[in-house]
mmCIF file as gemmi writes it, N, C-alpha and C atoms, coordinates in Angstrom:
data_model
loop_
_atom_site.group_PDB
_atom_site.id
_atom_site.type_symbol
_atom_site.label_atom_id
_atom_site.label_alt_id
_atom_site.label_comp_id
_atom_site.label_asym_id
_atom_site.label_entity_id
_atom_site.label_seq_id
_atom_site.pdbx_PDB_ins_code
_atom_site.Cartn_x
_atom_site.Cartn_y
_atom_site.Cartn_z
_atom_site.occupancy
_atom_site.B_iso_or_equiv
_atom_site.pdbx_formal_charge
_atom_site.auth_seq_id
_atom_site.auth_asym_id
_atom_site.pdbx_PDB_model_num
ATOM 1 N N . MET Axp A 1 ? 59.338 151.352 -116.355 1 0 ? 1 A 1
ATOM 2 C CA . MET Axp A 1 ? 58.292 150.373 -116.362 1 0 ? 1 A 1
ATOM 3 C C . MET Axp A 1 ? 58.277 149.06 -115.964 1 0 ? 1 A 1
ATOM 4 N N . ILE Axp A 2 ? 57.297 148.55 -115.143 1 0 ? 2 A 1
ATOM 5 C CA . ILE Axp A 2 ? 57.389 147.254 -114.72 1 0 ? 2 A 1
ATOM 6 C C . ILE Axp A 2 ? 56.765 146.19 -115.624 1 0 ? 2 A 1
ATOM 7 N N . THR Axp A 3 ? 57.225 145.089 -115.952 1 0 ? 3 A 1
ATOM 8 C CA . THR Axp A 3 ? 56.718 144.276 -116.757 1 0 ? 3 A 1
ATOM 9 C C . THR Axp A 3 ? 56.216 142.95 -115.906 1 0 ? 3 A 1
ATOM 10 N N . PHE Axp A 4 ? 54.885 142.67 -116.34 1 0 ? 4 A 1
ATOM 11 C CA . PHE Axp A 4 ? 54.426 141.555 -115.398 1 0 ? 4 A 1
ATOM 12 C C . PHE Axp A 4 ? 53.976 140.338 -116.155 1 0 ? 4 A 1
ATOM 13 N N . SER Axp A 5 ? 54.552 139.085 -115.841 1 0 ? 5 A 1
ATOM 14 C CA . SER Axp A 5 ? 54.112 137.966 -116.86 1 0 ? 5 A 1
ATOM 15 C C . SER Axp A 5 ? 53.184 137.354 -116.174 1 0 ? 5 A 1
ATOM 16 N N . VAL Axp A 6 ? 52.037 136.735 -116.604 1 0 ? 6 A 1
ATOM 17 C CA . VAL Axp A 6 ? 51.24 135.944 -116.17 1 0 ? 6 A 1
ATOM 18 C C . VAL Axp A 6 ? 51.629 134.409 -116.211 1 0 ? 6 A 1
ATOM 19 N N . TRP Axp A 7 ? 52.386 133.969 -117.124 1 0 ? 7 A 1
ATOM 20 C CA . TRP Axp A 7 ? 52.606 132.738 -117.209 1 0 ? 7 A 1
ATOM 21 C C . TRP Axp A 7 ? 53.326 131.847 -116.047 1 0 ? 7 A 1
ATOM 22 N N . PRO Axp A 8 ? 54.407 132.42 -115.257 1 0 ? 8 A 1
ATOM 23 C CA . PRO Axp A 8 ? 54.645 131.604 -114.075 1 0 ? 8 A 1
ATOM 24 C C . PRO Axp A 8 ? 53.656 131.421 -113.097 1 0 ? 8 A 1
ATOM 25 N N . ILE Axp A 9 ? 52.686 132.442 -112.855 1 0 ? 9 A 1
ATOM 26 C CA . ILE Axp A 9 ? 51.454 132.15 -111.947 1 0 ? 9 A 1
ATOM 27 C C . ILE Axp A 9 ? 50.83 131.031 -112.423 1 0 ? 9 A 1
ATOM 28 N N . ILE Axp A 10 ? 50.568 130.874 -113.803 1 0 ? 10 A 1
ATOM 29 C CA . ILE Axp A 10 ? 49.651 129.848 -114.447 1 0 ? 10 A 1
ATOM 30 C C . ILE Axp A 10 ? 50.366 128.464 -114.202 1 0 ? 10 A 1
ATOM 31 N N . LYS Axp A 11 ? 51.771 128.557 -114.292 1 0 ? 11 A 1
ATOM 32 C CA . LYS Axp A 11 ? 52.506 127.191 -114.294 1 0 ? 11 A 1
ATOM 33 C C . LYS Axp A 11 ? 52.381 126.787 -112.582 1 0 ? 11 A 1
ATOM 34 N N . ILE Axp A 12 ? 52.487 127.543 -111.907 1 0 ? 12 A 1
ATOM 35 C CA . ILE Axp A 12 ? 52.387 127.081 -110.527 1 0 ? 12 A 1
ATOM 36 C C . ILE Axp A 12 ? 51.014 126.494 -109.946 1 0 ? 12 A 1
ATOM 37 N N . PHE Axp A 13 ? 50.18 127.276 -110.581 1 0 ? 13 A 1
ATOM 38 C CA . PHE Axp A 13 ? 48.676 126.664 -110.508 1 0 ? 13 A 1
ATOM 39 C C . PHE Axp A 13 ? 48.477 125.439 -110.927 1 0 ? 13 A 1
ATOM 40 N N . ILE Axp A 14 ? 49.124 125.207 -112.45 1 0 ? 14 A 1
ATOM 41 C CA . ILE Axp A 14 ? 48.971 124.112 -112.819 1 0 ? 14 A 1
ATOM 42 C C . ILE Axp A 14 ? 49.651 122.796 -112.15 1 0 ? 14 A 1
ATOM 43 N N . VAL Axp A 15 ? 50.778 122.963 -111.458 1 0 ? 15 A 1
ATOM 44 C CA . VAL Axp A 15 ? 51.65 122.088 -110.797 1 0 ? 15 A 1
ATOM 45 C C . VAL Axp A 15 ? 50.779 121.847 -109.587 1 0 ? 15 A 1
ATOM 46 N N . ILE Axp A 16 ? 50.338 122.91 -108.772 1 0 ? 16 A 1
ATOM 47 C CA . ILE Axp A 16 ? 49.554 122.895 -107.59 1 0 ? 16 A 1
ATOM 48 C C . ILE Axp A 16 ? 48.094 121.829 -107.816 1 0 ? 16 A 1
ATOM 49 N N . PHE Axp A 17 ? 47.625 122.179 -109.034 1 0 ? 17 A 1
ATOM 50 C CA . PHE Axp A 17 ? 46.374 121.377 -109.654 1 0 ? 17 A 1
ATOM 51 C C . PHE Axp A 17 ? 46.812 119.635 -109.56 1 0 ? 17 A 1
ATOM 52 N N . LEU Axp A 18 ? 48.059 119.466 -110.28 1 0 ? 18 A 1
ATOM 53 C CA . LEU Axp A 18 ? 48.509 118.016 -110.69 1 0 ? 18 A 1
ATOM 54 C C . LEU Axp A 18 ? 48.669 117.569 -109.461 1 0 ? 18 A 1
ATOM 55 N N . VAL Axp A 19 ? 49.306 118.08 -108.518 1 0 ? 19 A 1
ATOM 56 C CA . VAL Axp A 19 ? 49.546 117.428 -107.104 1 0 ? 19 A 1
ATOM 57 C C . VAL Axp A 19 ? 48.284 117.15 -106.376 1 0 ? 19 A 1
ATOM 58 N N . ILE Axp A 20 ? 47.297 118.107 -106.428 1 0 ? 20 A 1
ATOM 59 C CA . ILE Axp A 20 ? 45.797 117.759 -105.7 1 0 ? 20 A 1
ATOM 60 C C . ILE Axp A 20 ? 45.351 116.728 -106.49 1 0 ? 20 A 1
ATOM 61 N N . TYR Axp A 21 ? 45.561 116.541 -107.689 1 0 ? 21 A 1
ATOM 62 C CA . TYR Axp A 21 ? 44.953 115.47 -108.62 1 0 ? 21 A 1
ATOM 63 C C . TYR Axp A 21 ? 45.646 114.089 -108.444 1 0 ? 21 A 1
ATOM 64 N N . THR Axp A 22 ? 46.871 114.182 -108.184 1 0 ? 22 A 1
ATOM 65 C CA . THR Axp A 22 ? 47.645 112.947 -107.67 1 0 ? 22 A 1
ATOM 66 C C . THR Axp A 22 ? 47.167 112.463 -106.266 1 0 ? 22 A 1
ATOM 67 N N . ILE Axp A 23 ? 47.087 113.245 -105.235 1 0 ? 23 A 1
ATOM 68 C CA . ILE Axp A 23 ? 46.373 112.911 -104.108 1 0 ? 23 A 1
ATOM 69 C C . ILE Axp A 23 ? 44.926 112.227 -104.276 1 0 ? 23 A 1
ATOM 70 N N . PHE Axp A 24 ? 44.338 112.698 -105.006 1 0 ? 24 A 1
ATOM 71 C CA . PHE Axp A 24 ? 42.862 112.301 -105.347 1 0 ? 24 A 1
ATOM 72 C C . PHE Axp A 24 ? 42.888 110.879 -106.087 1 0 ? 24 A 1
ATOM 73 N N . ALA Axp A 25 ? 43.822 110.723 -106.942 1 0 ? 25 A 1
ATOM 74 C CA . ALA Axp A 25 ? 44.139 109.258 -107.497 1 0 ? 25 A 1
ATOM 75 C C . ALA Axp A 25 ? 44.48 108.487 -106.454 1 0 ? 25 A 1
ATOM 76 N N . PHE Axp A 26 ? 45.322 108.642 -105.474 1 0 ? 26 A 1
ATOM 77 C CA . PHE Axp A 26 ? 45.627 107.973 -104.384 1 0 ? 26 A 1
ATOM 78 C C . PHE Axp A 26 ? 44.357 107.73 -103.604 1 0 ? 26 A 1
ATOM 79 N N . VAL Axp A 27 ? 43.628 108.435 -103.346 1 0 ? 27 A 1
ATOM 80 C CA . VAL Axp A 27 ? 42.257 108.378 -102.602 1 0 ? 27 A 1
ATOM 81 C C . VAL Axp A 27 ? 41.562 107.165 -103.215 1 0 ? 27 A 1
ATOM 82 N N . ILE Axp A 28 ? 41.416 107.521 -104.463 1 0 ? 28 A 1
ATOM 83 C CA . ILE Axp A 28 ? 40.545 106.369 -105.272 1 0 ? 28 A 1
ATOM 84 C C . ILE Axp A 28 ? 41.015 105.084 -104.93 1 0 ? 28 A 1
ATOM 85 N N . ILE Axp A 29 ? 42.224 105.066 -105.084 1 0 ? 29 A 1
ATOM 86 C CA . ILE Axp A 29 ? 42.867 103.437 -104.868 1 0 ? 29 A 1
ATOM 87 C C . ILE Axp A 29 ? 42.375 103.128 -103.585 1 0 ? 29 A 1
ATOM 88 N N . ARG Axp A 30 ? 42.472 103.855 -102.588 1 0 ? 30 A 1
ATOM 89 C CA . ARG Axp A 30 ? 42.057 103.532 -101.093 1 0 ? 30 A 1
ATOM 90 C C . ARG Axp A 30 ? 40.631 103.1 -101.226 1 0 ? 30 A 1
ATOM 91 N N . GLN Axp A 31 ? 39.721 103.95 -101.79 1 0 ? 31 A 1
ATOM 92 C CA . GLN Axp A 31 ? 38.285 103.575 -101.871 1 0 ? 31 A 1
ATOM 93 C C . GLN Axp A 31 ? 37.935 102.504 -102.603 1 0 ? 31 A 1
ATOM 94 N N . ILE Axp A 32 ? 38.983 101.954 -103.521 1 0 ? 32 A 1
ATOM 95 C CA . ILE Axp A 32 ? 38.552 100.718 -104.513 1 0 ? 32 A 1
ATOM 96 C C . ILE Axp A 32 ? 38.937 99.694 -103.349 1 0 ? 32 A 1
ATOM 97 N N . GLN Axp A 33 ? 40.027 99.644 -102.578 1 0 ? 33 A 1
ATOM 98 C CA . GLN Axp A 33 ? 40.101 98.813 -101.584 1 0 ? 33 A 1
ATOM 99 C C . GLN Axp A 33 ? 39.12 98.371 -100.758 1 0 ? 33 A 1
ATOM 100 N N . LEU Axp A 34 ? 38.667 99.542 -100.15 1 0 ? 34 A 1
ATOM 101 C CA . LEU Axp A 34 ? 37.544 99.297 -98.932 1 0 ? 34 A 1
ATOM 102 C C . LEU Axp A 34 ? 36.215 99.003 -99.721 1 0 ? 34 A 1
ATOM 103 N N . MET Axp A 35 ? 36.043 99.356 -101.061 1 0 ? 35 A 1
ATOM 104 C CA . MET Axp A 35 ? 34.841 98.815 -101.618 1 0 ? 35 A 1
ATOM 105 C C . MET Axp A 35 ? 34.875 97.221 -101.997 1 0 ? 35 A 1
ATOM 106 N N . THR Axp A 36 ? 36.185 96.967 -102.487 1 0 ? 36 A 1
ATOM 107 C CA . THR Axp A 36 ? 36.266 95.504 -102.779 1 0 ? 36 A 1
ATOM 108 C C . THR Axp A 36 ? 36.429 94.652 -101.469 1 0 ? 36 A 1
ATOM 109 N N . ASN Axp A 37 ? 36.571 95.226 -100.321 1 0 ? 37 A 1
ATOM 110 C CA . ASN Axp A 37 ? 36.667 94.418 -99.17 1 0 ? 37 A 1
ATOM 111 C C . ASN Axp A 37 ? 35.18 94.16 -98.762 1 0 ? 37 A 1
ATOM 112 N N . THR Axp A 38 ? 34.299 95.178 -99.047 1 0 ? 38 A 1
ATOM 113 C CA . THR Axp A 38 ? 32.969 95.074 -98.661 1 0 ? 38 A 1
ATOM 114 C C . THR Axp A 38 ? 32.343 94.507 -99.552 1 0 ? 38 A 1
ATOM 115 N N . VAL Axp A 39 ? 32.547 94.707 -100.922 1 0 ? 39 A 1
ATOM 116 C CA . VAL Axp A 39 ? 31.377 93.933 -101.82 1 0 ? 39 A 1
ATOM 117 C C . VAL Axp A 39 ? 31.936 92.986 -102.661 1 0 ? 39 A 1
ATOM 118 N N . GLN Axp A 40 ? 31.753 91.811 -102.875 1 0 ? 40 A 1
ATOM 119 C CA . GLN Axp A 40 ? 32.372 90.959 -104.075 1 0 ? 40 A 1
ATOM 120 C C . GLN Axp A 40 ? 31.293 90.808 -105.074 1 0 ? 40 A 1
ATOM 121 N N . VAL Axp A 41 ? 31.864 91.416 -106.311 1 0 ? 41 A 1
ATOM 122 C CA . VAL Axp A 41 ? 30.908 91.307 -107.508 1 0 ? 41 A 1
ATOM 123 C C . VAL Axp A 41 ? 31.702 90.352 -108.709 1 0 ? 41 A 1
ATOM 124 N N . GLY Axp A 42 ? 33.19 90.105 -108.455 1 0 ? 42 A 1
ATOM 125 C CA . GLY Axp A 42 ? 33.708 89.504 -109.538 1 0 ? 42 A 1
ATOM 126 C C . GLY Axp A 42 ? 34.804 89.957 -110.441 1 0 ? 42 A 1
ATOM 127 N N . PHE Axp A 43 ? 34.898 91.295 -110.441 1 0 ? 43 A 1
ATOM 128 C CA . PHE Axp A 43 ? 35.815 91.877 -111.246 1 0 ? 43 A 1
ATOM 129 C C . PHE Axp A 43 ? 36.558 92.906 -110.591 1 0 ? 43 A 1
ATOM 130 N N . GLU Axp A 44 ? 37.091 92.463 -109.203 1 0 ? 44 A 1
ATOM 131 C CA . GLU Axp A 44 ? 37.785 93.35 -108.341 1 0 ? 44 A 1
ATOM 132 C C . GLU Axp A 44 ? 39.163 93.328 -108.919 1 0 ? 44 A 1
ATOM 133 N N . LYS Axp A 45 ? 39.935 92.552 -109.423 1 0 ? 45 A 1
ATOM 134 C CA . LYS Axp A 45 ? 41.154 92.597 -109.94 1 0 ? 45 A 1
ATOM 135 C C . LYS Axp A 45 ? 41.386 93.586 -110.918 1 0 ? 45 A 1
ATOM 136 N N . GLN Axp A 46 ? 40.213 93.502 -111.968 1 0 ? 46 A 1
ATOM 137 C CA . GLN Axp A 46 ? 40.307 94.662 -113.058 1 0 ? 46 A 1
ATOM 138 C C . GLN Axp A 46 ? 39.96 96.12 -112.506 1 0 ? 46 A 1
ATOM 139 N N . LEU Axp A 47 ? 39.169 96.057 -111.55 1 0 ? 47 A 1
ATOM 140 C CA . LEU Axp A 47 ? 38.84 97.497 -110.869 1 0 ? 47 A 1
ATOM 141 C C . LEU Axp A 47 ? 40.216 97.941 -110.194 1 0 ? 47 A 1
ATOM 142 N N . LYS Axp A 48 ? 40.841 96.998 -109.387 1 0 ? 48 A 1
ATOM 143 C CA . LYS Axp A 48 ? 42.174 97.29 -108.718 1 0 ? 48 A 1
ATOM 144 C C . LYS Axp A 48 ? 43.338 97.756 -109.654 1 0 ? 48 A 1
ATOM 145 N N . PHE Axp A 49 ? 43.448 97.188 -110.661 1 0 ? 49 A 1
ATOM 146 C CA . PHE Axp A 49 ? 44.459 97.419 -111.91 1 0 ? 49 A 1
ATOM 147 C C . PHE Axp A 49 ? 44.121 98.835 -112.5 1 0 ? 49 A 1
ATOM 148 N N . LEU Axp A 50 ? 42.704 99.226 -112.674 1 0 ? 50 A 1
ATOM 149 C CA . LEU Axp A 50 ? 42.358 100.344 -113.55 1 0 ? 50 A 1
ATOM 150 C C . LEU Axp A 50 ? 42.706 101.508 -112.474 1 0 ? 50 A 1
ATOM 151 N N . GLY Axp A 51 ? 42.628 101.366 -111.239 1 0 ? 51 A 1
ATOM 152 C CA . GLY Axp A 51 ? 42.66 102.46 -110.197 1 0 ? 51 A 1
ATOM 153 C C . GLY Axp A 51 ? 44.106 102.542 -110.17 1 0 ? 51 A 1
ATOM 154 N N . PHE Axp A 52 ? 45.046 101.425 -110.071 1 0 ? 52 A 1
ATOM 155 C CA . PHE Axp A 52 ? 46.359 101.642 -109.81 1 0 ? 52 A 1
ATOM 156 C C . PHE Axp A 52 ? 47.092 102.163 -111.158 1 0 ? 52 A 1
ATOM 157 N N . ALA Axp A 53 ? 46.569 101.881 -112.308 1 0 ? 53 A 1
ATOM 158 C CA . ALA Axp A 53 ? 46.937 102.47 -113.711 1 0 ? 53 A 1
ATOM 159 C C . ALA Axp A 53 ? 46.662 103.9 -113.698 1 0 ? 53 A 1
ATOM 160 N N . HIS Axp A 54 ? 45.461 104.391 -113.079 1 0 ? 54 A 1
ATOM 161 C CA . HIS Axp A 54 ? 45.105 105.776 -113.087 1 0 ? 54 A 1
ATOM 162 C C . HIS Axp A 54 ? 46.116 106.515 -112.346 1 0 ? 54 A 1
ATOM 163 N N . PHE Axp A 55 ? 46.491 105.874 -111 1 0 ? 55 A 1
ATOM 164 C CA . PHE Axp A 55 ? 47.203 106.452 -110.14 1 0 ? 55 A 1
ATOM 165 C C . PHE Axp A 55 ? 48.759 106.776 -110.706 1 0 ? 55 A 1
ATOM 166 N N . LEU Axp A 56 ? 49.333 105.578 -111.383 1 0 ? 56 A 1
ATOM 167 C CA . LEU Axp A 56 ? 50.546 105.909 -111.934 1 0 ? 56 A 1
ATOM 168 C C . LEU Axp A 56 ? 50.443 107.061 -112.95 1 0 ? 56 A 1
ATOM 169 N N . PHE Axp A 57 ? 49.721 106.885 -114.082 1 0 ? 57 A 1
ATOM 170 C CA . PHE Axp A 57 ? 49.317 108.012 -114.943 1 0 ? 57 A 1
ATOM 171 C C . PHE Axp A 57 ? 49.46 109.41 -114.169 1 0 ? 57 A 1
ATOM 172 N N . ALA Axp A 58 ? 48.732 109.474 -113.095 1 0 ? 58 A 1
ATOM 173 C CA . ALA Axp A 58 ? 48.554 110.756 -112.597 1 0 ? 58 A 1
ATOM 174 C C . ALA Axp A 58 ? 50.048 111.261 -112.051 1 0 ? 58 A 1
ATOM 175 N N . ILE Axp A 59 ? 50.773 110.328 -111.644 1 0 ? 59 A 1
ATOM 176 C CA . ILE Axp A 59 ? 52.193 110.421 -111.157 1 0 ? 59 A 1
ATOM 177 C C . ILE Axp A 59 ? 53.165 110.808 -112.403 1 0 ? 59 A 1
ATOM 178 N N . ALA Axp A 60 ? 52.819 110.248 -113.425 1 0 ? 60 A 1
ATOM 179 C CA . ALA Axp A 60 ? 53.832 110.388 -114.598 1 0 ? 60 A 1
ATOM 180 C C . ALA Axp A 60 ? 53.504 111.855 -115.149 1 0 ? 60 A 1
ATOM 181 N N . VAL Axp A 61 ? 52.042 112.269 -115.099 1 0 ? 61 A 1
ATOM 182 C CA . VAL Axp A 61 ? 51.78 113.659 -115.688 1 0 ? 61 A 1
ATOM 183 C C . VAL Axp A 61 ? 52.528 114.688 -114.792 1 0 ? 61 A 1
ATOM 184 N N . LEU Axp A 62 ? 52.385 114.379 -113.421 1 0 ? 62 A 1
ATOM 185 C CA . LEU Axp A 62 ? 52.975 115.462 -112.459 1 0 ? 62 A 1
ATOM 186 C C . LEU Axp A 62 ? 54.454 115.396 -112.533 1 0 ? 62 A 1
ATOM 187 N N . ILE Axp A 63 ? 55.14 114.244 -112.785 1 0 ? 63 A 1
ATOM 188 C CA . ILE Axp A 63 ? 56.63 114.297 -113.068 1 0 ? 63 A 1
ATOM 189 C C . ILE Axp A 63 ? 56.986 114.945 -114.124 1 0 ? 63 A 1
ATOM 190 N N . PHE Axp A 64 ? 56.245 114.703 -115.494 1 0 ? 64 A 1
ATOM 191 C CA . PHE Axp A 64 ? 56.436 115.359 -116.668 1 0 ? 64 A 1
ATOM 192 C C . PHE Axp A 64 ? 56.249 116.792 -116.533 1 0 ? 64 A 1
ATOM 193 N N . SER Axp A 65 ? 55.318 117.521 -115.934 1 0 ? 65 A 1
ATOM 194 C CA . SER Axp A 65 ? 55.085 118.699 -115.903 1 0 ? 65 A 1
ATOM 195 C C . SER Axp A 65 ? 55.823 119.32 -115.039 1 0 ? 65 A 1
ATOM 196 N N . LEU Axp A 66 ? 56.446 118.729 -114.03 1 0 ? 66 A 1
ATOM 197 C CA . LEU Axp A 66 ? 57.648 119.457 -113.267 1 0 ? 66 A 1
ATOM 198 C C . LEU Axp A 66 ? 58.831 119.624 -114.102 1 0 ? 66 A 1
ATOM 199 N N . ILE Axp A 67 ? 59.176 118.64 -115.182 1 0 ? 67 A 1
ATOM 200 C CA . ILE Axp A 67 ? 60.306 118.596 -115.852 1 0 ? 67 A 1
ATOM 201 C C . ILE Axp A 67 ? 59.954 119.626 -117.119 1 0 ? 67 A 1
ATOM 202 N N . ILE Axp A 68 ? 58.736 119.86 -117.709 1 0 ? 68 A 1
ATOM 203 C CA . ILE Axp A 68 ? 58.503 120.608 -118.806 1 0 ? 68 A 1
ATOM 204 C C . ILE Axp A 68 ? 58.526 122.134 -118.317 1 0 ? 68 A 1
ATOM 205 N N . LEU Axp A 69 ? 57.452 122.225 -117.352 1 0 ? 69 A 1
ATOM 206 C CA . LEU Axp A 69 ? 57.21 123.48 -116.796 1 0 ? 69 A 1
ATOM 207 C C . LEU Axp A 69 ? 58.412 124.164 -115.846 1 0 ? 69 A 1
């Protein structure tokens, strides 16, 4: 009898999703840079900080998932 486990497949999909999400977070940083170069509203530094923090958090979650999974 052949046993089949779904968990390794789910883990692979989770890691793939987190890689795509990290790329998305990088794209957000690029969009923030383009937006702040185009429009000056007064809170560019805070927006850049939040975008960069989001990107670092996405990288941290990806690294932790690679270690745990």
